[in-house]
FIMILUM-199111 format. One record per atom (N, C-alpha, C): residue number from 1; residue in one letter; atom name; x, y, z. Coordinates in steps of 0.1 Angstrom, whole numbers, plus 5000, padded with zeros to 4 digits. Each point is the difference from the previous one (the first is absolute). Example, Ala and Ser with C-alpha at 12.3 -4.5 7.8 and 13.67 -1.06 7.14 Angstrom:
2
+-----+----+----+------+------+------+
:   i : aa : at :    x :    y :    z :
+-----+----+----+------+------+------+
:   1 :  a :  N : 5132 : 4943 : 5078 :
:   1 :  a : CA : 4991 : 5012 : 5000 :
:   1 :  a :  C : 5009 : 5012 : 5000 :
:   2 :  s :  N : 4996 : 5011 : 4993 :
:   2 :  s : CA : 5009 : 5011 : 5000 :
:   2 :  s :  C : 4992 : 5011 : 5008 :
+-----+----+----+------+------+------+
END
This chain:
92
+-----+----+----+------+------+------+
:   i : aa : at :    x :    y :    z :
+-----+----+----+------+------+------+
:   1 :  x :  N : 5864 : 3492 : 0635 :
:   1 :  x : CA : 4987 : 5000 : 5002 :
:   1 :  x :  C : 4995 : 5005 : 5009 :
:   2 :  x :  N : 4991 : 5005 : 5010 :
:   2 :  x : CA : 4997 : 4998 : 5009 :
:   2 :  x :  C : 4980 : 4997 : 4998 :
:   3 :  x :  N : 4997 : 4995 : 5011 :
:   3 :  x : CA : 4985 : 4995 : 5002 :
:   3 :  x :  C : 4992 : 5012 : 5008 :
:   4 :  x :  N : 5005 : 5011 : 5006 :
:   4 :  x : CA : 4990 : 5007 : 5004 :
:   4 :  x :  C : 4989 : 5004 : 4998 :
:   5 :  x :  N : 4991 : 4998 : 5007 :
:   5 :  x : CA : 4985 : 5001 : 4995 :
:   5 :  x :  C : 4989 : 4991 : 4993 :
:   6 :  x :  N : 5014 : 4985 : 4996 :
:   6 :  x : CA : 4990 : 4990 : 4994 :
:   6 :  x :  C : 4987 : 4995 : 5009 :
:   7 :  x :  N : 4994 : 4993 : 4994 :
:   7 :  x : CA : 4990 : 4996 : 5006 :
:   7 :  x :  C : 5000 : 4981 : 5001 :
:   8 :  x :  N : 4993 : 4999 : 5015 :
:   8 :  x : CA : 5007 : 4987 : 5005 :
:   8 :  x :  C : 4986 : 4993 : 5005 :
:   9 :  x :  N : 4996 : 4988 : 4988 :
:   9 :  x : CA : 4985 : 4996 : 5002 :
:   9 :  x :  C : 5002 : 4983 : 5009 :
:  10 :  x :  N : 4996 : 5002 : 5011 :
:  10 :  x : CA : 4999 : 4989 : 5011 :
:  10 :  x :  C : 4986 : 4993 : 5000 :
:  11 :  x :  N : 4993 : 4990 : 4994 :
:  11 :  x : CA : 4985 : 4993 : 4997 :
:  11 :  x :  C : 5001 : 4994 : 5016 :
:  12 :  x :  N : 5008 : 4997 : 5009 :
:  12 :  x : CA : 4999 : 4994 : 5013 :
:  12 :  x :  C : 5005 : 5005 : 5008 :
:  13 :  x :  N : 4997 : 5018 : 5005 :
:  13 :  x : CA : 5007 : 5009 : 5009 :
:  13 :  x :  C : 5003 : 4994 : 5014 :
:  14 :  x :  N : 4992 : 4992 : 5004 :
:  14 :  x : CA : 5004 : 4994 : 5013 :
:  14 :  x :  C : 4999 : 5014 : 5008 :
:  15 :  x :  N : 5013 : 4999 : 5010 :
:  15 :  x : CA : 4994 : 5012 : 5009 :
:  15 :  x :  C : 5014 : 5014 : 4992 :
:  16 :  x :  N : 5001 : 4997 : 4986 :
:  16 :  x : CA : 5006 : 5011 : 4994 :
:  16 :  x :  C : 5017 : 5001 : 5001 :
:  17 :  x :  N : 5009 : 4992 : 5004 :
:  17 :  x : CA : 5010 : 5000 : 5003 :
:  17 :  x :  C : 5009 : 5006 : 4987 :
:  18 :  x :  N : 4991 : 4994 : 4988 :
:  18 :  x : CA : 5007 : 5003 : 4984 :
:  18 :  x :  C : 4996 : 5013 : 4999 :
:  19 :  x :  N : 4988 : 5005 : 5004 :
:  19 :  x : CA : 4996 : 5015 : 5001 :
:  19 :  x :  C : 5011 : 5010 : 5009 :
:  20 :  x :  N : 5004 : 4998 : 5011 :
:  20 :  x : CA : 5006 : 5006 : 5009 :
:  20 :  x :  C : 5017 : 5002 : 4994 :
:  21 :  x :  N : 5004 : 4989 : 4993 :
:  21 :  x : CA : 5011 : 4997 : 4991 :
:  21 :  x :  C : 5001 : 5011 : 4990 :
:  22 :  x :  N : 4990 : 5001 : 4994 :
:  22 :  x : CA : 4998 : 5001 : 4984 :
:  22 :  x :  C : 5000 : 5022 : 5006 :
:  23 :  x :  N : 4988 : 5002 : 5012 :
:  23 :  x : CA : 5005 : 5015 : 5005 :
:  23 :  x :  C : 5011 : 5004 : 5006 :
:  24 :  x :  N : 5007 : 4991 : 5005 :
:  24 :  x : CA : 5016 : 5009 : 5004 :
:  24 :  x :  C : 5006 : 4997 : 4985 :
:  25 :  x :  N : 4998 : 4993 : 4992 :
:  25 :  x : CA : 5009 : 5001 : 4990 :
:  25 :  x :  C : 4995 : 5010 : 4988 :
:  26 :  x :  N : 4994 : 5010 : 5007 :
:  26 :  x : CA : 4990 : 5010 : 4987 :
:  26 :  x :  C : 4995 : 4992 : 4990 :
:  27 :  x :  N : 4994 : 4991 : 5002 :
:  27 :  x : CA : 4993 : 4995 : 4992 :
:  27 :  x :  C : 4984 : 4999 : 5005 :
:  28 :  x :  N : 4990 : 5000 : 4982 :
:  28 :  x : CA : 4983 : 4999 : 5009 :
:  28 :  x :  C : 4995 : 4988 : 5000 :
:  29 :  x :  N : 4992 : 4997 : 5005 :
:  29 :  x : CA : 4995 : 4985 : 5006 :
:  29 :  x :  C : 4984 : 5002 : 4997 :
:  30 :  x :  N : 4994 : 4985 : 4993 :
:  30 :  x : CA : 4986 : 5000 : 5004 :
:  30 :  x :  C : 5002 : 4981 : 5005 :
:  31 :  x :  N : 4996 : 5003 : 5009 :
:  31 :  x : CA : 4995 : 4988 : 5007 :
:  31 :  x :  C : 4987 : 4992 : 5007 :
:  32 :  x :  N : 5005 : 4986 : 4988 :
:  32 :  x : CA : 4983 : 4993 : 5005 :
:  32 :  x :  C : 4998 : 4990 : 5007 :
:  33 :  x :  N : 4988 : 5000 : 5009 :
:  33 :  x : CA : 4999 : 4988 : 5005 :
:  33 :  x :  C : 4986 : 5000 : 5004 :
:  34 :  x :  N : 4996 : 4986 : 4999 :
:  34 :  x : CA : 4984 : 4993 : 5007 :
:  34 :  x :  C : 4998 : 5008 : 5016 :
:  35 :  x :  N : 5007 : 4997 : 5008 :
:  35 :  x : CA : 4999 : 4999 : 5015 :
:  35 :  x :  C : 5001 : 5017 : 5001 :
:  36 :  x :  N : 4989 : 5012 : 5006 :
:  36 :  x : CA : 5001 : 5010 : 5001 :
:  36 :  x :  C : 5008 : 5002 : 5013 :
:  37 :  x :  N : 4999 : 4993 : 5007 :
:  37 :  x : CA : 5011 : 5002 : 5016 :
:  37 :  x :  C : 5013 : 5000 : 4992 :
:  38 :  x :  N : 5003 : 4993 : 4995 :
:  38 :  x : CA : 5018 : 5003 : 4991 :
:  38 :  x :  C : 4998 : 5015 : 4995 :
:  39 :  x :  N : 4989 : 5004 : 4995 :
:  39 :  x : CA : 5002 : 5009 : 4990 :
:  39 :  x :  C : 5001 : 5012 : 5008 :
:  40 :  x :  N : 4995 : 5002 : 5014 :
:  40 :  x : CA : 5000 : 5008 : 5011 :
:  40 :  x :  C : 5011 : 5003 : 5002 :
:  41 :  x :  N : 5007 : 4983 : 5003 :
:  41 :  x : CA : 5011 : 5004 : 5007 :
:  41 :  x :  C : 5014 : 5005 : 4991 :
:  42 :  x :  N : 4994 : 4997 : 4987 :
:  42 :  x : CA : 5013 : 5006 : 4990 :
:  42 :  x :  C : 4997 : 5015 : 5001 :
:  43 :  x :  N : 4986 : 5004 : 5002 :
:  43 :  x : CA : 4993 : 5019 : 5000 :
:  43 :  x :  C : 5011 : 5002 : 5011 :
:  44 :  x :  N : 5001 : 4993 : 5013 :
:  44 :  x : CA : 5004 : 5003 : 5015 :
:  44 :  x :  C : 5016 : 5002 : 4997 :
:  45 :  x :  N : 5004 : 4990 : 4995 :
:  45 :  x : CA : 5017 : 5002 : 4995 :
:  45 :  x :  C : 5004 : 5008 : 4989 :
:  46 :  x :  N : 4992 : 5005 : 4994 :
:  46 :  x : CA : 5005 : 5011 : 4993 :
:  46 :  x :  C : 5000 : 5010 : 5002 :
:  47 :  x :  N : 4991 : 5006 : 5012 :
:  47 :  x : CA : 4998 : 5013 : 5007 :
:  47 :  x :  C : 5011 : 4996 : 5012 :
:  48 :  x :  N : 5000 : 4989 : 5004 :
:  48 :  x : CA : 5018 : 5003 : 5008 :
:  48 :  x :  C : 5008 : 5006 : 4996 :
:  49 :  x :  N : 5005 : 4998 : 4986 :
:  49 :  x : CA : 5013 : 5002 : 4994 :
:  49 :  x :  C : 5000 : 5014 : 4994 :
:  50 :  x :  N : 4988 : 5007 : 5003 :
:  50 :  x : CA : 5003 : 5017 : 5003 :
:  50 :  x :  C : 5009 : 5002 : 5008 :
:  51 :  x :  N : 5004 : 4997 : 5013 :
:  51 :  x : CA : 5006 : 5002 : 5008 :
:  51 :  x :  C : 5014 : 4996 : 4995 :
:  52 :  x :  N : 5010 : 5009 : 5001 :
:  52 :  x : CA : 5013 : 5000 : 4992 :
:  52 :  x :  C : 5009 : 4990 : 5012 :
:  53 :  x :  N : 4994 : 4999 : 5011 :
:  53 :  x : CA : 5009 : 4991 : 5013 :
:  53 :  x :  C : 4992 : 4985 : 4993 :
:  54 :  x :  N : 4988 : 4997 : 4999 :
:  54 :  x : CA : 4999 : 4991 : 4999 :
:  54 :  x :  C : 5003 : 4995 : 4983 :
:  55 :  x :  N : 5000 : 5009 : 4988 :
:  55 :  x : CA : 5006 : 4994 : 4988 :
:  55 :  x :  C : 5017 : 4997 : 5005 :
:  56 :  x :  N : 5005 : 5007 : 5003 :
:  56 :  x : CA : 5013 : 4996 : 5006 :
:  56 :  x :  C : 5004 : 4986 : 5003 :
:  57 :  x :  N : 4990 : 4995 : 5013 :
:  57 :  x : CA : 5001 : 4990 : 5003 :
:  57 :  x :  C : 4996 : 4989 : 4992 :
:  58 :  x :  N : 4993 : 5004 : 4991 :
:  58 :  x : CA : 4994 : 4985 : 4989 :
:  58 :  x :  C : 5016 : 5002 : 4992 :
:  59 :  x :  N : 5005 : 5009 : 4997 :
:  59 :  x : CA : 5011 : 4998 : 4986 :
:  59 :  x :  C : 5011 : 4993 : 5010 :
:  60 :  x :  N : 5002 : 5006 : 5012 :
:  60 :  x : CA : 5011 : 4989 : 5009 :
:  60 :  x :  C : 4995 : 4987 : 4996 :
:  61 :  x :  N : 4989 : 4996 : 5002 :
:  61 :  x : CA : 4994 : 4984 : 4996 :
:  61 :  x :  C : 5005 : 4993 : 4991 :
:  62 :  x :  N : 5002 : 5010 : 4988 :
:  62 :  x : CA : 5001 : 4997 : 4989 :
:  62 :  x :  C : 5014 : 4998 : 4995 :
:  63 :  x :  N : 5004 : 4990 : 4999 :
:  63 :  x : CA : 5016 : 4997 : 4997 :
:  63 :  x :  C : 5008 : 5008 : 4990 :
:  64 :  x :  N : 5010 : 5008 : 4999 :
:  64 :  x : CA : 5003 : 5008 : 4987 :
:  64 :  x :  C : 4991 : 5009 : 4994 :
:  65 :  x :  N : 4989 : 5004 : 5009 :
:  65 :  x : CA : 4993 : 5005 : 4996 :
:  65 :  x :  C : 5008 : 5019 : 4992 :
:  66 :  x :  N : 5000 : 4999 : 4990 :
:  66 :  x : CA : 5000 : 5014 : 4992 :
:  66 :  x :  C : 4990 : 5003 : 4991 :
:  67 :  x :  N : 4994 : 5011 : 5002 :
:  67 :  x : CA : 4987 : 5005 : 4996 :
:  67 :  x :  C : 5005 : 5007 : 4985 :
:  68 :  x :  N : 5013 : 5005 : 5002 :
:  68 :  x : CA : 5007 : 5009 : 4987 :
:  68 :  x :  C : 5010 : 4994 : 4990 :
:  69 :  x :  N : 5000 : 4989 : 5001 :
:  69 :  x : CA : 5010 : 4991 : 4991 :
:  69 :  x :  C : 4990 : 4994 : 4989 :
:  70 :  x :  N : 5002 : 5005 : 4987 :
:  70 :  x : CA : 4996 : 4991 : 4987 :
:  70 :  x :  C : 5001 : 4987 : 5003 :
:  71 :  x :  N : 4995 : 4994 : 4998 :
:  71 :  x : CA : 5003 : 4979 : 4999 :
:  71 :  x :  C : 5014 : 5002 : 4991 :
:  72 :  x :  N : 4999 : 5004 : 4987 :
:  72 :  x : CA : 5013 : 4997 : 4990 :
:  72 :  x :  C : 5014 : 5006 : 5009 :
:  73 :  x :  N : 4996 : 5009 : 5009 :
:  73 :  x : CA : 5015 : 5002 : 5005 :
:  73 :  x :  C : 5007 : 4991 : 5011 :
:  74 :  x :  N : 4985 : 4997 : 5006 :
:  74 :  x : CA : 4997 : 4990 : 5013 :
:  74 :  x :  C : 5010 : 4985 : 4995 :
:  75 :  x :  N : 4997 : 4996 : 4990 :
:  75 :  x : CA : 5003 : 4988 : 4994 :
:  75 :  x :  C : 5012 : 5003 : 4996 :
:  76 :  x :  N : 5006 : 5012 : 4997 :
:  76 :  x : CA : 5011 : 4999 : 4992 :
:  76 :  x :  C : 5013 : 5002 : 5011 :
:  77 :  x :  N : 4996 : 5007 : 5010 :
:  77 :  x : CA : 5009 : 5004 : 5012 :
:  77 :  x :  C : 5002 : 4989 : 5010 :
:  78 :  x :  N : 4987 : 4995 : 5002 :
:  78 :  x : CA : 4999 : 4988 : 5014 :
:  78 :  x :  C : 5000 : 4989 : 4996 :
:  79 :  x :  N : 4994 : 4994 : 4988 :
:  79 :  x : CA : 5003 : 4988 : 4996 :
:  79 :  x :  C : 5008 : 4995 : 4990 :
:  80 :  x :  N : 5003 : 5014 : 4993 :
:  80 :  x : CA : 5013 : 4996 : 4988 :
:  80 :  x :  C : 4995 : 4996 : 4987 :
:  81 :  x :  N : 4986 : 4999 : 5001 :
:  81 :  x : CA : 4991 : 5001 : 4987 :
:  81 :  x :  C : 4999 : 5012 : 4992 :
:  82 :  x :  N : 5004 : 4999 : 4987 :
:  82 :  x : CA : 4994 : 5010 : 4992 :
:  82 :  x :  C : 4987 : 4999 : 4995 :
:  83 :  x :  N : 4991 : 5006 : 4998 :
:  83 :  x : CA : 4982 : 5001 : 5000 :
:  83 :  x :  C : 4999 : 5008 : 4990 :
:  84 :  x :  N : 4991 : 4996 : 4990 :
:  84 :  x : CA : 4998 : 5012 : 4988 :
:  84 :  x :  C : 4983 : 4994 : 4998 :
:  85 :  x :  N : 4991 : 5010 : 5001 :
:  85 :  x : CA : 4989 : 5001 : 5000 :
:  85 :  x :  C : 4993 : 4992 : 4988 :
:  86 :  x :  N : 4994 : 4988 : 5003 :
:  86 :  x : CA : 4992 : 4991 : 4989 :
:  86 :  x :  C : 4992 : 5008 : 4992 :
:  87 :  x :  N : 5004 : 4999 : 4987 :
:  87 :  x : CA : 4990 : 5007 : 4989 :
:  87 :  x :  C : 4982 : 5002 : 5002 :
:  88 :  x :  N : 4998 : 4989 : 5003 :
:  88 :  x : CA : 4985 : 4999 : 5005 :
:  88 :  x :  C : 4994 : 5008 : 5012 :
:  89 :  x :  N : 5011 : 5006 : 5009 :
:  89 :  x : CA : 4997 : 5006 : 5012 :
:  89 :  x :  C : 4997 : 5015 : 4998 :
:  90 :  x :  N : 4988 : 5004 : 5003 :
:  90 :  x : CA : 4997 : 5015 : 5001 :
:  90 :  x :  C : 5000 : 5008 : 5014 :
:  91 :  x :  N : 5008 : 5007 : 4996 :
:  91 :  x : CA : 5003 : 5013 : 5013 :
:  91 :  x :  C : 4987 : 5006 : 5001 :
:  92 :  x :  N : 4991 : 5000 : 5013 :
:  92 :  x : CA : 4988 : 5009 : 5003 :
:  92 :  x :  C : 5004 : 5015 : 4998 :
+-----+----+----+------+------+------+
END
């Protein structure tokens, strides 16, 4: 399975680092924070990654970032662990 398009909820968004990673991995993101300064920073960072060069720089910072490798394949090939989706997990 692959989680592309899945929603990520971050109730303590801060500067939206989780949101940046979610967007780079083709996930949808909702970030919440009480401080509007942090929300503004997150919006600015989201706009920055529209630039392909900036998005590539962020991807380079994430060790082993592979946006198109499903979790089960990664675990099997890189970690050597067989993974099966738990029955209570729902694909979006």
